C-alpha positions, 0 to 999 in steps of 0.5 A: 445128666439132663437130656435136651428137650426135643419136640416130638414133631419137627416144626415146619414153616408152611407159610406163603413166605417160607424160603423167600427171606434169603432171596429178599435179603439178597435183593435188598443188599444188592439194591443198597450196594447199587445205590452206593455205587451210583452215588459214588459215581454221581459225586465223581462226575459232579466234583471231578476226580481230584476233589472226589479222591480228596474227600475219600482221603479226608474221610478215611483219615477222619475215621482212623 
């Protein structure tokens, strides 16, 4: 049977951004989530509770 080909020396990432990608993605995701929450609160305060929940309910039923 054929054996998998493996490099003689494992590859290493010695760049200046090595290990920063997960933290950057986490920070970006947190930022986007925060913007969504702020947007929802802004709509709630602008239109009021009844209109806000009606918009959410209508959007939910439009999707399903």
